[in-house]
Every structure is written in structure tokens, then in C-alpha cells.
PyMOL Python script that loads the backbone (N, CA, C, O; Angstrom):
from pymol import cmd

cmd.read_pdbstr("""\
ATOM      1  N   MET A   1     -53.707 -69.403 -19.998  1.00  0.00           N
ATOM      2  CA  MET A   1     -53.738 -70.539 -20.605  1.00  0.00           C
ATOM      3  C   MET A   1     -53.252 -70.380 -22.227  1.00  0.00           C
ATOM      4  O   MET A   1     -52.664 -71.272 -22.838  1.00  0.00           O
ATOM      5  N   PHE A   2     -53.500 -69.488 -22.610  1.00  0.00           N
ATOM      6  CA  PHE A   2     -53.050 -69.214 -24.430  1.00  0.00           C
ATOM      7  C   PHE A   2     -51.452 -68.753 -23.899  1.00  0.00           C
ATOM      8  O   PHE A   2     -50.400 -69.381 -24.016  1.00  0.00           O
ATOM      9  N   TYR A   3     -51.665 -67.650 -23.385  1.00  0.00           N
ATOM     10  CA  TYR A   3     -50.050 -67.058 -22.267  1.00  0.00           C
ATOM     11  C   TYR A   3     -48.872 -68.509 -22.828  1.00  0.00           C
ATOM     12  O   TYR A   3     -48.028 -68.545 -23.723  1.00  0.00           O
ATOM     13  N   THR A   4     -49.301 -69.494 -21.880  1.00  0.00           N
ATOM     14  CA  THR A   4     -48.514 -70.909 -21.850  1.00  0.00           C
ATOM     15  C   THR A   4     -48.761 -71.394 -22.638  1.00  0.00           C
ATOM     16  O   THR A   4     -48.120 -72.417 -22.396  1.00  0.00           O
ATOM     17  N   HIS A   5     -49.266 -71.600 -23.628  1.00  0.00           N
ATOM     18  CA  HIS A   5     -49.071 -72.091 -24.859  1.00  0.00           C
ATOM     19  C   HIS A   5     -48.856 -71.539 -26.243  1.00  0.00           C
ATOM     20  O   HIS A   5     -48.718 -72.132 -27.313  1.00  0.00           O
ATOM     21  N   GLN A   6     -48.862 -70.150 -25.931  1.00  0.00           N
ATOM     22  CA  GLN A   6     -47.897 -69.245 -26.358  1.00  0.00           C
ATOM     23  C   GLN A   6     -46.225 -69.668 -26.590  1.00  0.00           C
ATOM     24  O   GLN A   6     -45.551 -69.993 -27.567  1.00  0.00           O
ATOM     25  N   THR A   7     -45.990 -69.490 -25.263  1.00  0.00           N
ATOM     26  CA  THR A   7     -44.815 -69.389 -24.595  1.00  0.00           C
ATOM     27  C   THR A   7     -44.280 -70.649 -25.364  1.00  0.00           C
ATOM     28  O   THR A   7     -43.492 -70.659 -26.310  1.00  0.00           O
ATOM     29  N   LEU A   8     -44.728 -71.430 -24.906  1.00  0.00           N
ATOM     30  CA  LEU A   8     -43.981 -73.356 -25.087  1.00  0.00           C
ATOM     31  C   LEU A   8     -43.579 -73.403 -27.047  1.00  0.00           C
ATOM     32  O   LEU A   8     -42.637 -73.959 -27.612  1.00  0.00           O
ATOM     33  N   TYR A   9     -44.703 -72.598 -27.628  1.00  0.00           N
ATOM     34  CA  TYR A   9     -45.099 -72.805 -29.340  1.00  0.00           C
ATOM     35  C   TYR A   9     -43.467 -71.837 -29.776  1.00  0.00           C
ATOM     36  O   TYR A   9     -42.706 -72.248 -30.652  1.00  0.00           O
ATOM     37  N   ILE A  10     -43.195 -70.513 -28.942  1.00  0.00           N
ATOM     38  CA  ILE A  10     -42.780 -70.140 -29.123  1.00  0.00           C
ATOM     39  C   ILE A  10     -40.887 -70.696 -28.693  1.00  0.00           C
ATOM     40  O   ILE A  10     -40.034 -70.530 -29.565  1.00  0.00           O
ATOM     41  N   PHE A  11     -40.710 -70.974 -28.077  1.00  0.00           N
ATOM     42  CA  PHE A  11     -39.725 -71.624 -27.016  1.00  0.00           C
ATOM     43  C   PHE A  11     -39.353 -72.528 -28.050  1.00  0.00           C
ATOM     44  O   PHE A  11     -38.172 -72.563 -28.395  1.00  0.00           O
ATOM     45  N   SER A  12     -40.257 -73.316 -28.630  1.00  0.00           N
ATOM     46  CA  SER A  12     -39.587 -74.724 -29.862  1.00  0.00           C
ATOM     47  C   SER A  12     -39.073 -74.467 -30.244  1.00  0.00           C
ATOM     48  O   SER A  12     -37.875 -74.677 -30.055  1.00  0.00           O
ATOM     49  N   HIS A  13     -39.720 -73.575 -31.382  1.00  0.00           N
ATOM     50  CA  HIS A  13     -39.285 -72.423 -32.793  1.00  0.00           C
ATOM     51  C   HIS A  13     -37.683 -72.599 -32.222  1.00  0.00           C
ATOM     52  O   HIS A  13     -36.784 -73.348 -32.605  1.00  0.00           O
ATOM     53  N   ARG A  14     -37.717 -71.801 -31.374  1.00  0.00           N
ATOM     54  CA  ARG A  14     -36.486 -70.875 -31.003  1.00  0.00           C
ATOM     55  C   ARG A  14     -35.407 -71.867 -31.106  1.00  0.00           C
ATOM     56  O   ARG A  14     -34.318 -71.622 -31.626  1.00  0.00           O
ATOM     57  N   ILE A  15     -35.795 -73.169 -30.516  1.00  0.00           N
ATOM     58  CA  ILE A  15     -34.908 -73.909 -30.263  1.00  0.00           C
ATOM     59  C   ILE A  15     -34.488 -74.747 -31.605  1.00  0.00           C
ATOM     60  O   ILE A  15     -33.383 -75.197 -31.910  1.00  0.00           O
ATOM     61  N   LEU A  16     -35.621 -74.803 -32.243  1.00  0.00           N
ATOM     62  CA  LEU A  16     -35.782 -75.274 -34.360  1.00  0.00           C
ATOM     63  C   LEU A  16     -35.148 -74.755 -34.745  1.00  0.00           C
ATOM     64  O   LEU A  16     -34.212 -75.370 -35.257  1.00  0.00           O
ATOM     65  N   GLY A  17     -35.130 -73.512 -34.806  1.00  0.00           N
ATOM     66  CA  GLY A  17     -34.352 -72.565 -36.264  1.00  0.00           C
ATOM     67  C   GLY A  17     -33.149 -72.168 -35.208  1.00  0.00           C
ATOM     68  O   GLY A  17     -32.827 -71.011 -35.479  1.00  0.00           O
ATOM     69  N   ASN A  18     -32.255 -72.730 -33.970  1.00  0.00           N
ATOM     70  CA  ASN A  18     -30.881 -72.542 -33.718  1.00  0.00           C
ATOM     71  C   ASN A  18     -29.692 -73.314 -34.521  1.00  0.00           C
ATOM     72  O   ASN A  18     -29.628 -74.489 -34.160  1.00  0.00           O
ATOM     73  N   ALA A  19     -28.940 -73.038 -35.301  1.00  0.00           N
ATOM     74  CA  ALA A  19     -28.478 -73.622 -36.281  1.00  0.00           C
ATOM     75  C   ALA A  19     -26.988 -74.424 -35.266  1.00  0.00           C
ATOM     76  O   ALA A  19     -26.607 -73.692 -34.352  1.00  0.00           O
ATOM     77  N   PRO A  20     -26.474 -75.333 -35.355  1.00  0.00           N
ATOM     78  CA  PRO A  20     -25.406 -76.235 -34.425  1.00  0.00           C
ATOM     79  C   PRO A  20     -24.286 -75.463 -34.963  1.00  0.00           C
ATOM     80  O   PRO A  20     -23.962 -75.090 -36.091  1.00  0.00           O
ATOM     81  N   ASP A  21     -23.726 -75.327 -33.597  1.00  0.00           N
ATOM     82  CA  ASP A  21     -22.630 -75.285 -33.045  1.00  0.00           C
ATOM     83  C   ASP A  21     -21.611 -75.370 -34.242  1.00  0.00           C
ATOM     84  O   ASP A  21     -21.000 -74.332 -34.495  1.00  0.00           O
ATOM     85  N   SER A  22     -21.289 -76.767 -35.204  1.00  0.00           N
ATOM     86  CA  SER A  22     -20.569 -77.167 -36.272  1.00  0.00           C
ATOM     87  C   SER A  22     -21.134 -76.148 -37.627  1.00  0.00           C
ATOM     88  O   SER A  22     -20.619 -76.226 -38.743  1.00  0.00           O
ATOM     89  N   SER A  23     -22.021 -75.411 -37.370  1.00  0.00           N
ATOM     90  CA  SER A  23     -22.071 -74.313 -38.692  1.00  0.00           C
ATOM     91  C   SER A  23     -21.236 -72.677 -38.416  1.00  0.00           C
ATOM     92  O   SER A  23     -21.162 -71.824 -39.300  1.00  0.00           O
ATOM     93  N   ASN A  24     -20.746 -72.534 -37.207  1.00  0.00           N
ATOM     94  CA  ASN A  24     -20.369 -71.535 -36.942  1.00  0.00           C
ATOM     95  C   ASN A  24     -19.258 -71.259 -37.465  1.00  0.00           C
ATOM     96  O   ASN A  24     -19.134 -70.097 -37.855  1.00  0.00           O
ATOM     97  N   VAL A  25     -18.096 -72.197 -37.652  1.00  0.00           N
ATOM     98  CA  VAL A  25     -17.070 -71.749 -38.440  1.00  0.00           C
ATOM     99  C   VAL A  25     -17.656 -71.674 -40.060  1.00  0.00           C
ATOM    100  O   VAL A  25     -17.102 -70.840 -40.776  1.00  0.00           O
ATOM    101  N   ILE A  26     -18.346 -72.201 -40.443  1.00  0.00           N
ATOM    102  CA  ILE A  26     -18.478 -71.818 -42.003  1.00  0.00           C
ATOM    103  C   ILE A  26     -19.672 -70.112 -41.610  1.00  0.00           C
ATOM    104  O   ILE A  26     -19.743 -69.261 -42.497  1.00  0.00           O
ATOM    105  N   LEU A  27     -20.247 -69.954 -40.611  1.00  0.00           N
ATOM    106  CA  LEU A  27     -20.886 -68.897 -40.706  1.00  0.00           C
ATOM    107  C   LEU A  27     -19.578 -66.896 -40.675  1.00  0.00           C
ATOM    108  O   LEU A  27     -19.585 -65.731 -41.074  1.00  0.00           O
ATOM    109  N   ASN A  28     -18.655 -68.021 -39.791  1.00  0.00           N
ATOM    110  CA  ASN A  28     -17.739 -66.691 -39.280  1.00  0.00           C
ATOM    111  C   ASN A  28     -16.903 -66.743 -40.133  1.00  0.00           C
ATOM    112  O   ASN A  28     -16.206 -65.736 -40.009  1.00  0.00           O
ATOM    113  N   VAL A  29     -16.416 -67.608 -41.292  1.00  0.00           N
ATOM    114  CA  VAL A  29     -15.225 -67.103 -42.539  1.00  0.00           C
ATOM    115  C   VAL A  29     -16.009 -66.425 -43.314  1.00  0.00           C
ATOM    116  O   VAL A  29     -15.442 -65.523 -43.930  1.00  0.00           O
ATOM    117  N   THR A  30     -17.369 -66.578 -43.537  1.00  0.00           N
ATOM    118  CA  THR A  30     -18.213 -65.943 -44.430  1.00  0.00           C
ATOM    119  C   THR A  30     -18.151 -64.738 -44.174  1.00  0.00           C
ATOM    120  O   THR A  30     -18.144 -63.801 -44.971  1.00  0.00           O
ATOM    121  N   LEU A  31     -18.110 -64.721 -43.185  1.00  0.00           N
ATOM    122  CA  LEU A  31     -18.585 -62.710 -42.003  1.00  0.00           C
ATOM    123  C   LEU A  31     -16.875 -62.304 -42.308  1.00  0.00           C
ATOM    124  O   LEU A  31     -16.344 -61.208 -42.129  1.00  0.00           O
ATOM    125  N   LEU A  32     -16.539 -62.980 -42.581  1.00  0.00           N
ATOM    126  CA  LEU A  32     -14.711 -62.440 -42.042  1.00  0.00           C
ATOM    127  C   LEU A  32     -14.291 -62.223 -43.243  1.00  0.00           C
ATOM    128  O   LEU A  32     -13.563 -61.250 -43.440  1.00  0.00           O
ATOM    129  N   ILE A  33     -14.611 -62.972 -44.171  1.00  0.00           N
ATOM    130  CA  ILE A  33     -15.094 -62.643 -45.644  1.00  0.00           C
ATOM    131  C   ILE A  33     -15.978 -61.498 -46.119  1.00  0.00           C
ATOM    132  O   ILE A  33     -15.524 -60.965 -47.131  1.00  0.00           O
ATOM    133  N   VAL A  34     -16.840 -61.099 -45.776  1.00  0.00           N
ATOM    134  CA  VAL A  34     -17.583 -59.789 -46.203  1.00  0.00           C
ATOM    135  C   VAL A  34     -17.026 -58.722 -45.509  1.00  0.00           C
ATOM    136  O   VAL A  34     -17.034 -57.606 -46.030  1.00  0.00           O
ATOM    137  N   LEU A  35     -16.438 -58.941 -44.164  1.00  0.00           N
ATOM    138  CA  LEU A  35     -15.646 -57.790 -43.327  1.00  0.00           C
ATOM    139  C   LEU A  35     -14.291 -57.423 -44.460  1.00  0.00           C
ATOM    140  O   LEU A  35     -14.266 -56.264 -44.873  1.00  0.00           O
ATOM    141  N   ILE A  36     -13.568 -58.052 -44.785  1.00  0.00           N
ATOM    142  CA  ILE A  36     -12.632 -57.774 -45.292  1.00  0.00           C
ATOM    143  C   ILE A  36     -12.869 -57.014 -46.368  1.00  0.00           C
ATOM    144  O   ILE A  36     -12.161 -56.019 -46.529  1.00  0.00           O
ATOM    145  N   ALA A  37     -14.217 -57.418 -47.603  1.00  0.00           N
ATOM    146  CA  ALA A  37     -14.653 -57.157 -48.842  1.00  0.00           C
ATOM    147  C   ALA A  37     -14.781 -55.072 -48.448  1.00  0.00           C
ATOM    148  O   ALA A  37     -14.138 -54.056 -48.712  1.00  0.00           O
ATOM    149  N   PHE A  38     -16.334 -55.557 -47.520  1.00  0.00           N
ATOM    150  CA  PHE A  38     -16.010 -54.231 -47.006  1.00  0.00           C
ATOM    151  C   PHE A  38     -15.435 -53.210 -46.562  1.00  0.00           C
ATOM    152  O   PHE A  38     -15.867 -52.070 -46.737  1.00  0.00           O
ATOM    153  N   CYS A  39     -14.187 -53.548 -45.812  1.00  0.00           N
ATOM    154  CA  CYS A  39     -13.430 -52.769 -45.720  1.00  0.00           C
ATOM    155  C   CYS A  39     -12.629 -52.542 -46.963  1.00  0.00           C
ATOM    156  O   CYS A  39     -12.426 -51.354 -47.213  1.00  0.00           O
ATOM    157  N   ALA A  40     -12.099 -53.469 -47.851  1.00  0.00           N
ATOM    158  CA  ALA A  40     -11.299 -52.932 -48.638  1.00  0.00           C
ATOM    159  C   ALA A  40     -12.842 -52.006 -49.978  1.00  0.00           C
ATOM    160  O   ALA A  40     -12.926 -51.607 -51.139  1.00  0.00           O
ATOM    161  N   GLU A  41     -13.332 -52.074 -49.273  1.00  0.00           N
ATOM    162  CA  GLU A  41     -15.126 -50.657 -50.778  1.00  0.00           C
ATOM    163  C   GLU A  41     -14.465 -49.611 -50.296  1.00  0.00           C
ATOM    164  O   GLU A  41     -13.995 -48.721 -51.004  1.00  0.00           O
ATOM    165  N   GLY A  42     -14.372 -49.678 -48.722  1.00  0.00           N
ATOM    166  CA  GLY A  42     -14.464 -48.439 -47.929  1.00  0.00           C
ATOM    167  C   GLY A  42     -12.736 -47.424 -48.704  1.00  0.00           C
ATOM    168  O   GLY A  42     -12.732 -46.294 -49.194  1.00  0.00           O
ATOM    169  N   ILE A  43     -11.450 -48.436 -48.516  1.00  0.00           N
ATOM    170  CA  ILE A  43     -10.511 -48.143 -48.390  1.00  0.00           C
ATOM    171  C   ILE A  43     -10.122 -47.252 -49.836  1.00  0.00           C
ATOM    172  O   ILE A  43      -9.425 -46.247 -49.977  1.00  0.00           O
ATOM    173  N   ILE A  44     -11.048 -48.251 -51.037  1.00  0.00           N
ATOM    174  CA  ILE A  44     -10.945 -47.950 -52.090  1.00  0.00           C
ATOM    175  C   ILE A  44     -11.635 -46.431 -52.717  1.00  0.00           C
ATOM    176  O   ILE A  44     -11.253 -45.492 -53.415  1.00  0.00           O
ATOM    177  N   LEU A  45     -12.868 -46.848 -51.999  1.00  0.00           N
ATOM    178  CA  LEU A  45     -13.852 -45.468 -52.219  1.00  0.00           C
ATOM    179  C   LEU A  45     -13.287 -43.532 -51.335  1.00  0.00           C
ATOM    180  O   LEU A  45     -13.628 -42.368 -51.543  1.00  0.00           O
ATOM    181  N   SER A  46     -12.429 -44.149 -50.487  1.00  0.00           N
ATOM    182  CA  SER A  46     -12.108 -43.541 -50.067  1.00  0.00           C
ATOM    183  C   SER A  46     -10.736 -42.387 -50.925  1.00  0.00           C
ATOM    184  O   SER A  46     -10.334 -41.335 -50.429  1.00  0.00           O
ATOM    185  N   PHE A  47     -10.333 -42.887 -52.054  1.00  0.00           N
ATOM    186  CA  PHE A  47      -9.112 -42.401 -53.011  1.00  0.00           C
ATOM    187  C   PHE A  47      -9.980 -42.396 -53.879  1.00  0.00           C
ATOM    188  O   PHE A  47     -10.079 -41.250 -54.318  1.00  0.00           O
ATOM    189  N   VAL A  48     -10.901 -43.310 -54.527  1.00  0.00           N
ATOM    190  CA  VAL A  48     -11.844 -42.676 -56.356  1.00  0.00           C
ATOM    191  C   VAL A  48     -12.707 -41.889 -55.449  1.00  0.00           C
ATOM    192  O   VAL A  48     -12.479 -40.680 -55.450  1.00  0.00           O
ATOM    193  N   GLN A  49     -13.359 -42.184 -54.914  1.00  0.00           N
ATOM    194  CA  GLN A  49     -14.619 -40.534 -55.043  1.00  0.00           C
ATOM    195  C   GLN A  49     -14.351 -39.842 -54.348  1.00  0.00           C
ATOM    196  O   GLN A  49     -14.034 -40.101 -53.187  1.00  0.00           O
ATOM    197  N   ASP A  50     -14.402 -38.688 -54.884  1.00  0.00           N
ATOM    198  CA  ASP A  50     -14.523 -37.127 -54.405  1.00  0.00           C
ATOM    199  C   ASP A  50     -15.284 -37.217 -52.923  1.00  0.00           C
ATOM    200  O   ASP A  50     -16.313 -37.873 -52.762  1.00  0.00           O
ATOM    201  N   GLY A  51     -14.664 -36.505 -51.927  1.00  0.00           N
ATOM    202  CA  GLY A  51     -15.443 -35.746 -51.367  1.00  0.00           C
ATOM    203  C   GLY A  51     -16.473 -37.523 -50.005  1.00  0.00           C
ATOM    204  O   GLY A  51     -17.061 -37.494 -48.924  1.00  0.00           O
ATOM    205  N   TYR A  52     -16.225 -38.304 -50.683  1.00  0.00           N
ATOM    206  CA  TYR A  52     -16.116 -39.574 -49.961  1.00  0.00           C
ATOM    207  C   TYR A  52     -15.708 -39.680 -48.260  1.00  0.00           C
ATOM    208  O   TYR A  52     -16.667 -39.547 -47.500  1.00  0.00           O
ATOM    209  N   PHE A  53     -14.845 -39.826 -47.860  1.00  0.00           N
ATOM    210  CA  PHE A  53     -14.035 -39.864 -46.977  1.00  0.00           C
ATOM    211  C   PHE A  53     -14.353 -38.198 -45.860  1.00  0.00           C
ATOM    212  O   PHE A  53     -14.099 -37.011 -46.064  1.00  0.00           O
ATOM    213  N   GLY A  54     -15.152 -39.113 -44.446  1.00  0.00           N
ATOM    214  CA  GLY A  54     -15.436 -37.822 -43.544  1.00  0.00           C
ATOM    215  C   GLY A  54     -16.851 -37.220 -43.985  1.00  0.00           C
ATOM    216  O   GLY A  54     -17.406 -36.262 -43.446  1.00  0.00           O
ATOM    217  N   SER A  55     -17.399 -38.072 -45.223  1.00  0.00           N
ATOM    218  CA  SER A  55     -19.352 -37.822 -45.164  1.00  0.00           C
ATOM    219  C   SER A  55     -20.142 -38.586 -44.415  1.00  0.00           C
ATOM    220  O   SER A  55     -19.871 -39.243 -43.409  1.00  0.00           O
ATOM    221  N   PHE A  56     -21.345 -38.416 -45.108  1.00  0.00           N
ATOM    222  CA  PHE A  56     -22.044 -38.885 -44.052  1.00  0.00           C
ATOM    223  C   PHE A  56     -22.143 -40.619 -44.455  1.00  0.00           C
ATOM    224  O   PHE A  56     -22.275 -41.560 -43.672  1.00  0.00           O
ATOM    225  N   PHE A  57     -22.038 -40.638 -45.808  1.00  0.00           N
ATOM    226  CA  PHE A  57     -22.142 -42.248 -46.832  1.00  0.00           C
ATOM    227  C   PHE A  57     -20.411 -42.815 -46.100  1.00  0.00           C
ATOM    228  O   PHE A  57     -20.145 -44.012 -46.215  1.00  0.00           O
ATOM    229  N   PHE A  58     -19.656 -42.135 -45.590  1.00  0.00           N
ATOM    230  CA  PHE A  58     -18.153 -42.937 -45.290  1.00  0.00           C
ATOM    231  C   PHE A  58     -18.415 -43.625 -43.624  1.00  0.00           C
ATOM    232  O   PHE A  58     -17.821 -44.450 -42.931  1.00  0.00           O
ATOM    233  N   TRP A  59     -19.515 -42.856 -43.484  1.00  0.00           N
ATOM    234  CA  TRP A  59     -19.782 -43.171 -41.101  1.00  0.00           C
ATOM    235  C   TRP A  59     -20.754 -43.922 -41.314  1.00  0.00           C
ATOM    236  O   TRP A  59     -20.647 -44.586 -40.283  1.00  0.00           O
ATOM    237  N   MET A  60     -21.845 -44.463 -41.959  1.00  0.00           N
ATOM    238  CA  MET A  60     -22.893 -45.403 -42.658  1.00  0.00           C
ATOM    239  C   MET A  60     -22.279 -46.965 -42.713  1.00  0.00           C
ATOM    240  O   MET A  60     -22.510 -48.112 -42.330  1.00  0.00           O
ATOM    241  N   ASP A  61     -21.315 -46.147 -43.484  1.00  0.00           N
ATOM    242  CA  ASP A  61     -20.333 -47.311 -44.148  1.00  0.00           C
ATOM    243  C   ASP A  61     -19.206 -47.985 -43.269  1.00  0.00           C
ATOM    244  O   ASP A  61     -18.444 -48.632 -43.986  1.00  0.00           O
ATOM    245  N   THR A  62     -18.924 -48.019 -42.131  1.00  0.00           N
ATOM    246  CA  THR A  62     -17.661 -47.343 -41.095  1.00  0.00           C
ATOM    247  C   THR A  62     -19.028 -48.299 -40.241  1.00  0.00           C
ATOM    248  O   THR A  62     -19.086 -49.524 -40.345  1.00  0.00           O
ATOM    249  N   ILE A  63     -19.779 -47.701 -39.637  1.00  0.00           N
ATOM    250  CA  ILE A  63     -20.701 -48.512 -38.965  1.00  0.00           C
ATOM    251  C   ILE A  63     -21.122 -49.482 -38.943  1.00  0.00           C
ATOM    252  O   ILE A  63     -20.882 -50.314 -38.069  1.00  0.00           O
ATOM    253  N   GLY A  64     -22.187 -49.707 -40.310  1.00  0.00           N
ATOM    254  CA  GLY A  64     -22.189 -51.477 -41.066  1.00  0.00           C
ATOM    255  C   GLY A  64     -20.990 -52.074 -40.776  1.00  0.00           C
ATOM    256  O   GLY A  64     -20.923 -53.075 -40.064  1.00  0.00           O
ATOM    257  N   THR A  65     -19.974 -51.504 -41.305  1.00  0.00           N
ATOM    258  CA  THR A  65     -18.702 -52.580 -41.839  1.00  0.00           C
ATOM    259  C   THR A  65     -18.311 -52.702 -39.920  1.00  0.00           C
ATOM    260  O   THR A  65     -17.863 -53.760 -39.478  1.00  0.00           O
ATOM    261  N   LEU A  66     -18.532 -51.642 -39.107  1.00  0.00           N
ATOM    262  CA  LEU A  66     -17.857 -52.724 -38.162  1.00  0.00           C
ATOM    263  C   LEU A  66     -18.708 -52.887 -37.304  1.00  0.00           C
ATOM    264  O   LEU A  66     -18.269 -52.854 -36.154  1.00  0.00           O
ATOM    265  N   SER A  67     -20.550 -53.172 -37.500  1.00  0.00           N
ATOM    266  CA  SER A  67     -21.422 -54.382 -37.058  1.00  0.00           C
ATOM    267  C   SER A  67     -21.269 -55.491 -36.988  1.00  0.00           C
ATOM    268  O   SER A  67     -21.717 -56.281 -36.157  1.00  0.00           O
ATOM    269  N   ILE A  68     -19.898 -55.848 -38.821  1.00  0.00           N
ATOM    270  CA  ILE A  68     -20.120 -57.251 -38.428  1.00  0.00           C
ATOM    271  C   ILE A  68     -19.482 -57.621 -37.381  1.00  0.00           C
ATOM    272  O   ILE A  68     -19.847 -58.611 -36.747  1.00  0.00           O
ATOM    273  N   LEU A  69     -18.561 -56.981 -37.074  1.00  0.00           N
ATOM    274  CA  LEU A  69     -17.537 -57.824 -35.856  1.00  0.00           C
ATOM    275  C   LEU A  69     -18.134 -58.223 -34.763  1.00  0.00           C
ATOM    276  O   LEU A  69     -17.406 -58.708 -33.897  1.00  0.00           O
ATOM    277  N   LEU A  70     -19.425 -58.143 -34.532  1.00  0.00           N
ATOM    278  CA  LEU A  70     -20.391 -58.370 -33.347  1.00  0.00           C
ATOM    279  C   LEU A  70     -20.866 -59.835 -33.672  1.00  0.00           C
ATOM    280  O   LEU A  70     -21.015 -60.814 -32.940  1.00  0.00           O
ATOM    281  N   ASP A  71     -21.077 -59.621 -35.215  1.00  0.00           N
ATOM    282  CA  ASP A  71     -21.307 -61.233 -35.565  1.00  0.00           C
ATOM    283  C   ASP A  71     -20.868 -62.633 -35.711  1.00  0.00           C
ATOM    284  O   ASP A  71     -21.392 -63.718 -35.961  1.00  0.00           O
ATOM    285  N   ILE A  72     -19.617 -62.138 -35.436  1.00  0.00           N
ATOM    286  CA  ILE A  72     -17.766 -63.292 -35.582  1.00  0.00           C
ATOM    287  C   ILE A  72     -17.827 -63.676 -34.363  1.00  0.00           C
ATOM    288  O   ILE A  72     -17.344 -62.969 -33.478  1.00  0.00           O
ATOM    289  N   THR A  73     -18.440 -64.886 -34.083  1.00  0.00           N
ATOM    290  CA  THR A  73     -18.092 -65.826 -33.005  1.00  0.00           C
ATOM    291  C   THR A  73     -16.581 -65.674 -32.059  1.00  0.00           C
ATOM    292  O   THR A  73     -16.458 -65.744 -30.836  1.00  0.00           O
ATOM    293  N   TRP A  74     -15.540 -65.449 -33.092  1.00  0.00           N
ATOM    294  CA  TRP A  74     -14.240 -65.457 -32.473  1.00  0.00           C
ATOM    295  C   TRP A  74     -13.758 -64.124 -31.763  1.00  0.00           C
ATOM    296  O   TRP A  74     -12.982 -64.097 -30.808  1.00  0.00           O
ATOM    297  N   ILE A  75     -14.601 -62.512 -32.655  1.00  0.00           N
ATOM    298  CA  ILE A  75     -14.579 -61.965 -31.900  1.00  0.00           C
ATOM    299  C   ILE A  75     -15.950 -61.700 -31.090  1.00  0.00           C
ATOM    300  O   ILE A  75     -15.669 -61.622 -29.894  1.00  0.00           O
ATOM    301  N   SER A  76     -16.893 -61.587 -31.242  1.00  0.00           N
ATOM    302  CA  SER A  76     -17.801 -61.549 -30.100  1.00  0.00           C
ATOM    303  C   SER A  76     -17.656 -61.807 -29.312  1.00  0.00           C
ATOM    304  O   SER A  76     -18.139 -61.167 -28.378  1.00  0.00           O
ATOM    305  N   ASN A  77     -16.795 -63.064 -29.063  1.00  0.00           N
ATOM    306  CA  ASN A  77     -16.839 -63.313 -28.050  1.00  0.00           C
ATOM    307  C   ASN A  77     -16.089 -62.618 -26.455  1.00  0.00           C
ATOM    308  O   ASN A  77     -16.412 -62.642 -25.268  1.00  0.00           O
ATOM    309  N   SER A  78     -14.879 -61.999 -27.311  1.00  0.00           N
ATOM    310  CA  SER A  78     -13.895 -61.009 -26.004  1.00  0.00           C
ATOM    311  C   SER A  78     -14.592 -60.738 -25.900  1.00  0.00           C
ATOM    312  O   SER A  78     -15.044 -61.561 -25.105  1.00  0.00           O
ATOM    313  N   PHE A  79     -15.912 -59.530 -26.211  1.00  0.00           N
ATOM    314  CA  PHE A  79     -16.355 -58.233 -25.682  1.00  0.00           C
ATOM    315  C   PHE A  79     -17.667 -58.831 -25.061  1.00  0.00           C
ATOM    316  O   PHE A  79     -18.322 -57.857 -24.689  1.00  0.00           O
ATOM    317  N   ILE A  80     -18.460 -60.173 -24.734  1.00  0.00           N
ATOM    318  CA  ILE A  80     -18.898 -60.496 -24.216  1.00  0.00           C
ATOM    319  C   ILE A  80     -19.129 -61.718 -23.223  1.00  0.00           C
ATOM    320  O   ILE A  80     -19.841 -62.713 -23.357  1.00  0.00           O
ATOM    321  N   PRO A  81     -18.334 -61.339 -22.230  1.00  0.00           N
ATOM    322  CA  PRO A  81     -18.189 -62.950 -21.456  1.00  0.00           C
ATOM    323  C   PRO A  81     -19.292 -63.444 -20.689  1.00  0.00           C
ATOM    324  O   PRO A  81     -20.209 -62.734 -20.277  1.00  0.00           O
ATOM    325  N   ASP A  82     -19.161 -64.901 -20.474  1.00  0.00           N
ATOM    326  CA  ASP A  82     -19.508 -65.939 -20.333  1.00  0.00           C
ATOM    327  C   ASP A  82     -20.261 -65.894 -19.328  1.00  0.00           C
ATOM    328  O   ASP A  82     -19.886 -65.639 -18.184  1.00  0.00           O
ATOM    329  N   GLY A  83     -21.473 -66.157 -19.705  1.00  0.00           N
ATOM    330  CA  GLY A  83     -22.567 -66.615 -18.564  1.00  0.00           C
ATOM    331  C   GLY A  83     -23.498 -65.021 -18.473  1.00  0.00           C
ATOM    332  O   GLY A  83     -24.046 -64.693 -17.420  1.00  0.00           O
ATOM    333  N   THR A  84     -23.550 -64.286 -19.531  1.00  0.00           N
ATOM    334  CA  THR A  84     -24.061 -62.933 -19.715  1.00  0.00           C
ATOM    335  C   THR A  84     -25.743 -63.158 -20.510  1.00  0.00           C
ATOM    336  O   THR A  84     -26.665 -62.357 -20.664  1.00  0.00           O
ATOM    337  N   ILE A  85     -25.593 -64.616 -20.888  1.00  0.00           N
ATOM    338  CA  ILE A  85     -27.130 -64.859 -21.778  1.00  0.00           C
ATOM    339  C   ILE A  85     -28.076 -65.159 -20.753  1.00  0.00           C
ATOM    340  O   ILE A  85     -27.802 -65.843 -19.766  1.00  0.00           O
ATOM    341  N   ALA A  86     -29.149 -64.668 -20.976  1.00  0.00           N
ATOM    342  CA  ALA A  86     -30.744 -64.543 -19.971  1.00  0.00           C
ATOM    343  C   ALA A  86     -30.887 -66.037 -19.764  1.00  0.00           C
ATOM    344  O   ALA A  86     -30.556 -66.595 -20.810  1.00  0.00           O
ATOM    345  N   THR A  87     -31.205 -66.807 -18.945  1.00  0.00           N
ATOM    346  CA  THR A  87     -31.472 -67.719 -19.066  1.00  0.00           C
ATOM    347  C   THR A  87     -33.039 -68.116 -18.987  1.00  0.00           C
ATOM    348  O   THR A  87     -33.517 -67.508 -18.030  1.00  0.00           O
ATOM    349  N   GLN A  88     -34.027 -68.913 -19.639  1.00  0.00           N
ATOM    350  CA  GLN A  88     -35.517 -68.535 -19.543  1.00  0.00           C
ATOM    351  C   GLN A  88     -35.386 -69.643 -18.403  1.00  0.00           C
ATOM    352  O   GLN A  88     -34.448 -70.368 -18.073  1.00  0.00           O
ATOM    353  N   GLY A  89     -37.153 -69.443 -17.759  1.00  0.00           N
ATOM    354  CA  GLY A  89     -36.679 -70.992 -16.557  1.00  0.00           C
ATOM    355  C   GLY A  89     -37.739 -69.730 -15.483  1.00  0.00           C
ATOM    356  O   GLY A  89     -37.986 -69.979 -14.303  1.00  0.00           O
TER     357      GLY A  89
END
""", "prot")
cmd.dss("prot")
cmd.show_as("cartoon", "prot")
cmd.util.cbc("prot")
cmd.orient("prot")
């Protein structure tokens, strides 16, 4: 019985915490600006800081910057086909 109440409670919070689709545009524009800023930072650091290009920090920054692509819905929708989201029920 505890499991049933806990499941219903978690599901309600998931619905309440889910932002409306109208806010996706603001989020996507913000993430796109951050992506551009991080790309510019990586390019500038490659020219200015000796030993940065190809270093461990370069690759960690590159991976972190590329991970932003999966958060932008315009881009992630091309990677993730429709209907792949698991449904609860």
C-alpha cells in the first residue's frame, strides 16, 4: 500500500514540475547562447593558452559543450525519434 501512495505522489510532482511547452523557446534560446559562448571560449583558449588544444581540459570542455546539444529540443528531436518516450501505466 505504501508503494501505491508513493508512486502516485511522485507522478504528481513530475506533472507539477514539468514546465509548459511555451517556455521551451526561452530555454532553447538561452541554451543556444550558452553553447555559442562555450564554443567561442574553446576557440579563444586554443589560440591564447599554450598546451590547451588537445589537452585533457580541452576534451572535457568539448564534451561538456557538445552535451548542451542534447538539451536543445530543436536539435535533440532530430536525434530522438517520436514515440520513444516510455509511458507509465
